[in-house]
C-alpha positions as CSV (number, residue, x, y, z in Angstrom):
1,M,0.2,0.0,0.0
2,Q,1.4,3.2,-1.4
3,N,0.0,5.3,1.2
4,R,2.4,8.4,2.6
5,R,0.0,10.8,3.5
6,L,1.6,13.6,5.5
7,S,-0.8,14.6,8.3
8,S,-0.3,18.7,8.5
9,V,0.8,20.2,11.6
10,L,-0.4,23.4,10.5
11,S,-2.8,24.6,13.5
12,L,-2.1,23.4,16.8
13,S,-3.5,24.5,20.3
14,P,-1.4,27.5,21.7
15,Y,-0.1,25.1,24.1
16,M,1.3,22.7,21.8
17,A,2.2,25.2,19.0
18,S,5.9,26.3,20.3
19,V,6.6,22.4,21.2
20,M,5.5,21.1,17.7
21,L,6.6,24.3,15.3
22,A,9.9,22.6,14.6
23,L,8.0,19.7,13.3
24,A,5.3,21.3,11.6
25,L,8.1,23.4,9.4
26,S,9.5,19.5,8.9
27,A,6.3,18.4,7.7
28,C,5.7,21.1,5.4
29,S,9.1,21.0,3.8
30,S,10.1,19.5,0.2
31,S,11.2,16.3,2.5
32,P,8.5,13.5,2.1
33,S,9.9,11.6,5.2
34,S,7.8,12.1,8.8
35,N,9.1,9.1,10.3
36,Q,10.8,10.9,13.4
37,R,6.9,12.1,13.9
38,Y,5.5,8.6,14.0
39,G,8.3,6.2,14.4
40,M,7.0,4.2,11.4
41,S,8.4,4.2,8.1
42,N,5.5,2.9,5.9
43,D,1.9,2.9,7.0
44,Q,0.0,-0.2,8.1
45,A,-3.2,-2.3,8.6
46,P,-3.9,-2.9,12.9
47,D,-2.2,-6.0,13.9
48,S,-5.5,-7.2,15.5
49,A,-8.4,-5.2,14.5
50,P,-12.2,-4.9,16.4
51,E,-15.3,-6.3,14.5
52,L,-16.1,-3.4,12.5
53,A,-19.4,-4.7,10.5
54,H,-21.5,-2.9,13.2
55,L,-20.3,0.7,12.3
56,E,-22.7,3.2,11.2
57,D,-22.1,6.4,9.4
58,P,-22.0,9.4,11.2
59,I,-25.0,12.1,11.0
60,P,-23.9,14.8,8.5
61,R,-24.7,18.2,9.9
62,F,-23.8,21.8,10.5
63,E,-20.3,22.1,12.3
64,A,-18.6,25.6,12.5
65,Y,-15.1,25.5,10.9
66,S,-12.1,24.7,13.1
67,R,-9.9,28.0,13.3
68,Q,-6.9,25.3,13.6
69,G,-7.5,23.5,10.3
70,N,-8.5,25.9,7.6
71,R,-5.1,28.0,6.7
72,D,-3.8,27.8,4.0
73,Y,-0.6,25.3,3.7
74,T,2.4,24.3,2.0
75,V,3.7,20.6,1.9
76,R,6.8,19.7,0.0
77,G,7.3,23.0,-1.7
78,K,3.8,22.9,-3.2
79,S,1.5,25.3,-1.8
80,Y,-2.5,24.7,-0.6
81,K,-5.5,26.7,-0.5
82,V,-8.7,25.7,1.7
83,W,-11.9,26.2,-0.5
84,R,-13.7,27.9,2.7
85,E,-16.6,29.3,0.6
86,I,-17.3,25.8,-1.5
87,E,-20.9,25.0,-2.0
88,E,-20.6,21.9,-4.0
89,H,-18.1,19.4,-5.1
90,E,-18.5,16.3,-6.9
91,I,-15.7,14.4,-8.3
92,E,-14.3,10.6,-9.5
93,G,-10.8,9.8,-8.8
94,E,-8.6,7.8,-6.9
95,A,-8.6,6.8,-2.9
96,S,-6.3,5.5,-0.6
97,W,-6.6,4.8,3.4
98,Y,-4.4,5.3,6.2
99,G,-4.0,3.8,9.5
100,K,-1.3,2.2,12.2
101,K,1.2,5.0,11.5
102,F,-1.1,8.0,12.2
103,H,-3.4,6.2,14.7
104,G,-3.4,8.2,18.0
105,H,-1.8,11.4,16.5
106,L,-3.0,15.0,15.7
107,T,-4.9,15.3,12.9
108,S,-4.7,19.0,10.7
109,N,-8.1,19.6,13.0
110,G,-6.5,19.6,16.2
111,E,-8.4,16.1,17.1
112,I,-6.9,12.5,17.3
113,Y,-6.9,10.4,14.6
114,D,-9.0,7.2,15.4
115,M,-8.1,4.8,12.2
116,Y,-11.8,2.9,13.6
117,S,-13.7,5.9,12.9
118,M,-15.3,6.9,10.0
119,S,-13.1,10.3,8.7
120,A,-11.0,11.2,5.8
121,A,-8.3,13.4,4.7
122,H,-8.7,15.9,1.9
123,K,-6.1,18.6,0.5
124,N,-8.9,21.4,0.2
125,L,-11.9,21.0,1.8
126,P,-12.6,22.8,5.1
127,L,-12.3,21.1,8.2
128,P,-14.8,19.8,9.1
129,S,-16.6,18.8,6.2
130,Y,-18.8,15.7,5.3
131,V,-18.3,13.5,2.4
132,E,-20.2,10.9,0.7
133,V,-17.8,8.3,-1.2
134,T,-19.0,5.5,-3.3
135,N,-16.5,2.8,-4.4
136,L,-17.4,2.6,-8.1
137,A,-16.2,-1.0,-8.4
138,N,-18.8,-2.4,-6.1
139,N,-21.0,0.7,-5.6
140,K,-20.6,0.5,-1.8
141,T,-21.4,4.1,0.0
142,V,-20.2,5.7,3.1
143,I,-20.5,8.8,4.7
144,V,-17.1,10.2,6.1
145,R,-16.4,13.2,8.0
146,V,-13.2,14.9,7.0
147,N,-11.0,16.4,9.6
148,D,-7.5,15.9,8.3
149,R,-5.0,16.8,5.3
150,G,-4.0,14.6,2.6
151,P,-3.3,12.4,0.5
152,F,-0.3,14.2,-0.9
153,H,-0.2,12.1,-3.9
154,Q,-0.9,13.8,-7.1
155,K,-3.5,11.2,-8.6
156,R,-5.3,10.4,-5.4
157,I,-8.4,12.6,-4.4
158,I,-9.2,11.4,-0.8
159,D,-7.6,9.7,2.1
160,L,-10.1,7.1,4.0
161,S,-9.6,5.8,7.9
162,Y,-9.0,2.6,8.0
163,A,-12.8,1.5,9.3
164,A,-13.8,3.7,5.8
165,A,-11.9,1.6,3.6
166,Y,-13.1,-1.3,5.4
167,K,-16.9,-0.5,4.7
168,L,-15.7,0.4,1.2
169,D,-14.1,-3.0,0.6
170,M,-11.1,-1.5,-0.4
171,L,-8.5,-3.0,2.1
172,K,-6.8,-5.4,0.0
173,S,-6.2,-3.2,-3.1
174,G,-5.4,-0.5,-1.1
175,T,-6.6,2.3,-3.5
176,A,-10.0,2.4,-5.4
177,K,-11.5,4.5,-8.0
178,V,-14.3,6.6,-6.4
179,K,-17.0,9.1,-6.6
180,I,-17.1,11.7,-3.8
181,K,-19.6,14.7,-3.0
182,L,-19.4,16.7,-0.5
183,L,-22.7,17.1,1.9
184,R,-23.5,20.8,2.6
185,F,-25.5,22.5,5.5
186,D,-26.9,25.9,6.5
187,N,-26.5,26.6,10.1
188,N,-30.1,28.0,10.3
189,K,-31.8,25.4,8.3
190,E,-30.4,22.7,10.5
191,L,-31.7,24.5,13.8
192,D,-35.1,25.1,12.4
193,A,-35.1,21.4,11.5
194,A,-34.1,20.1,14.6
195,S,-37.1,21.1,16.3
196,G,-39.4,18.7,14.1
197,D,-37.6,16.8,11.5
198,G,-39.7,13.6,12.1
199,K,-36.5,12.0,13.4
200,Q,-35.7,10.5,16.2
201,Y,-31.6,10.4,17.8
202,Y,-29.9,7.8,19.5
203,V,-26.5,7.7,21.2
204,Q,-25.1,4.3,20.4
205,L,-22.6,3.1,23.0
206,L,-21.4,0.1,22.3
207,A,-22.1,-3.6,20.0
208,S,-21.2,-7.0,21.5
209,K,-22.3,-10.5,21.0
210,N,-21.9,-11.1,24.7
211,Q,-25.7,-10.8,26.1
212,Q,-24.3,-10.7,29.4
213,V,-22.1,-7.8,29.0
214,I,-24.7,-5.6,27.4
215,K,-27.2,-6.4,30.1
216,Q,-24.6,-5.3,32.8
217,H,-24.2,-1.9,30.9
218,Q,-28.0,-1.3,30.3
219,N,-29.0,-1.8,34.0
220,Q,-26.1,0.1,35.0
221,L,-27.4,3.0,33.0
222,E,-31.1,2.8,33.4
223,A,-30.1,2.7,37.3
224,D,-28.9,6.1,36.4
225,G,-32.1,7.2,35.0
226,L,-31.4,7.0,31.6
227,P,-33.4,5.5,28.8
228,T,-31.8,2.5,26.9
229,Q,-32.8,0.6,23.8
230,L,-31.2,-2.6,22.6
231,I,-31.3,-3.6,19.1
232,D,-30.2,-7.2,17.6
233,E,-28.9,-7.1,14.3
234,N,-26.5,-10.1,12.6
235,G,-25.8,-11.5,15.3
236,W,-24.7,-8.2,17.1
237,T,-26.7,-6.6,20.1
238,K,-26.2,-2.8,20.0
239,L,-26.9,-0.8,23.5
240,R,-28.7,2.5,22.8
241,L,-29.6,5.9,24.6
242,G,-32.6,7.8,23.3
243,P,-34.5,8.1,21.6
244,Y,-34.2,12.1,21.5
245,Y,-36.2,14.5,19.1
246,D,-33.7,17.1,18.2
247,V,-29.8,16.7,17.5
248,L,-28.5,19.1,20.2
249,S,-30.2,16.8,23.4
250,A,-28.4,13.8,21.5
251,E,-25.0,15.4,21.5
252,K,-25.1,16.5,25.1
253,Y,-25.8,13.0,26.0
254,L,-23.0,11.8,23.7
255,A,-20.4,14.5,25.4
256,N,-21.2,13.2,29.1
257,M,-20.9,9.7,27.7
258,K,-17.4,10.0,25.8
259,K,-16.3,11.4,29.1
260,G,-17.0,7.8,30.8
261,H,-16.5,4.4,29.9
262,Y,-17.9,5.1,26.1
263,K,-15.1,6.8,24.4
264,D,-16.5,5.6,20.7
265,A,-20.2,6.4,21.1
266,Y,-21.7,8.5,18.1
267,I,-24.9,9.7,17.4
268,I,-27.4,7.7,14.7
269,N,-30.6,9.0,13.5
270,L,-34.0,7.0,12.3
271,K,-37.2,8.4,11.1
272,A,-39.8,8.0,13.6
273,N,-42.5,5.5,13.0
């Protein structure tokens, strides 16, 4: 897999800026090497990946653009402009994926890269953005949240997380011909829709084939007065909080859950019956 994406350290928190300045300049130089930063000369798949079949796409929604990840930048002597005012973007091209080498390190958005999340890197889209990606070889489609920069390879248009590549069935090939489409949202329209969009929002906490473990978590949550729901699907039992009838309420509970035992929790939405 020829995946040598450089995760641009263009903007960090004020606390980290002085510490990482030298590395940031190095990452933006003409040298393609980032081995000192990641300690691994070539990217790799995880040695033992968790089950990913239960993963669901993130909910596309309005998010204010990050101050950290939306500055124009230079990598390997080439300058890149961020498309801050873009409204539509749909294109076909080659996608790659990145994994273990960058797992746990900062993205250009100042977040921590998680190769098991549905995320991606793009050279020009504002951060964060939501993009629909279709593998043209098998018509499988995912939605990813773009929170990083790359791939810095002339022919590639997007760099997908390990999880997204898994769902598109492109792990073995390393690259795939895809179509990407920007999903664009207006802040005011989303807030208006949240009050009565006919959807139910849930916070998915975990999925397991071990019914005893799931039941223990459910009992504890309900003892804390939280509404739960169990969904059986393809041999998996999924534990969710909800329903909530606006995304802002769901996000509040999501934030609380992530502070505790559910670091990988995320929001899903369903049409109300």
